[in-house]
N, C-alpha and C positions, 0 to 999 in steps of 0.2 A: 660515733659509736657503731659497732659492727654487730651483725647477727651471728648466732651460733647454733649448732645442733649439739645438744647434750646427749650422750649415749651411755646407757647402762652398759656394764661389761658382761657379766655372766648371764647367758640366756638371750642376749641381744647381739653382741659382737662375737662371742665365742660360745661354744656348746657348754651348757651347764651340766653337771653331773647330777642326775635326778635319782634320789633315794626316797622311797615311801611317799612319792608324790610331791617332794620338796626339792627345789634346786640348790645345788652347792657349787662352789667354784672349783676349778681344777686345782689339784694339790701341787702340780709341778709343770715345768715346760713340756714334759712328755705327754701330759694330759690335755694341754692347750690345743684346741681345735677351733680355728676361725670358722664361723658359720658361712655356708654358701651365700654369695651375694654381698657379704659385708665389705669386702675389699672394693668391689665395684661401686657400692653405695657411697662409701667414704670418698673415693676418687671423684665421683660425680658431684657430691656436696662441696668438696674443696674447690673443684673447678668452677663452681657457681659462686664462690666467694665466702662460703660459710666457714667459721672457725669450728673445729671439731674438738669437743671436750668430753672425755670420759668422766663418768661420775659413778663411783662404786662403793658400796658398803662392804667391808671385809672384817666382820666381827670375829672370825676365827682367830685373828691375831690377839684380840682381847681375851679370848677364851683359852689361849695357849695351844691351839690346834694347828696353827700355821705361823710361820715367821714373817715379819715385816720384809725381810730381805727377799724371800721368795715371791711375795706379792709384788714387790718392786721389780723383780726380774721378769715376771709375767707381764706386768704393765709396760715395761720397756720394750719387750718383744712385740706386744700388741701395738704400741705407739709406732714402732718402726714399720711394722707390716701394714698398718692402716693409715699412717700419716696423721695421727692425732696431734693436735696442737697443745694438748695438756691432758693430764689425768688427775682428777680430784679423788681423794680416797679418804673414807672414814674408817678408822681402825677400831672404833668403839663398838660396844654391845648396847642393846636397848637400855640396860640398867644404868649406863653412864649418863643418860639424858643429855647428850651433847647437842649442839646446834647443827652439827654437820651430818648426822646420821639421817638418811632418807627414812621417813617421809619429810623431815624438816628440810628447808631449802638452803641451809648453810653452805654446802659445797657450791651450788649454783651462784649464790650471792657473792661468795669469795671469788669465784672464777670471773664473774661479771666485773667486779672491781679491778681485779688483776689484769684482765684483757680488754677492758673497755667495751663490754658486751651490752647491747640493748636487749634486755630480757623480753620485752613485749614483742620483739621481732624474731624471737628465738624459739626453739623447739626442744622437747624432751622425748626421747624414744626409750621405752623399757618394756620388760616382760613381767613386772610385778606391780601390785597396787602402790607400793612405796615409791616407785619411780614416777608414776603418774601423779600422785599426791605431791611429791617434791616439785615437779614441774609446774603444777597448778599453783602451788604456794609461791613460786618464784615469778609467776605471771607468764609462763611459756605455754604455747600450744603443745598438746601432748598426743603421742601415739602409743597404743598399747598392743604388744605382741602377745596374744593369748596362747600360752603353751599348755594350758589345761592343768596347771598346778593345783593341788588340793589346799587352797588358801583363799583368803579374802580377795574379792575382785575390786578393781578400782571404781571410784564414783565418777560419774560424768562431770564435766565434759572431757571427752577424749575421742580420738579416731582409732577404731580397731584396724589392725593390719596383720598380715601373715608373717612379715619379716622386716628386717631393717631395710632391705632393698625396696620393698613396697612403700615404706615410710618415706624413704629418700625420693622415690618417684613422685609421690604425692606432694612433698615439699617443693619439688622442682616443677610441678605442674604437668608431669608426664601422664599419659594415659596408662592406666593399670588394667591388665587383663582380668576379666571376671573369673 
């Protein structure tokens, strides 16, 4: 079994669109902006032998605010640019009570089965409490990028970091500038 790094999408790999203190996904390829350091982080993690799996909630599809085709187009572009080995997506809303919507671990469990991933040797990196709770429920070590959103904060244990690049450096045992 192999180790993986699970990566939230919006706010972790790409810039989230923040309105009224809450993050939202880009609505189109034109709005997609890969965050500084994300490409380097992904390259370094892949070079170290980690599988890179995106894990994203996209409830705007269930709400009729976004098309599944556009989400898949954005995901394909991100996978191409960042070298992701897979992208797990939940298209449901909280009301659907599905097993795949973060904070539930369904996406990570499915990816582990599909790719032969050892969750106990894997990591979750995200910018919301749901990402951390999902990783914790799957048995992964978690990193939290605090973007200052006006929402619930994650419960410990997790490692706070400033960016996906800092999380990658910590995973790889590199020194991180203070």
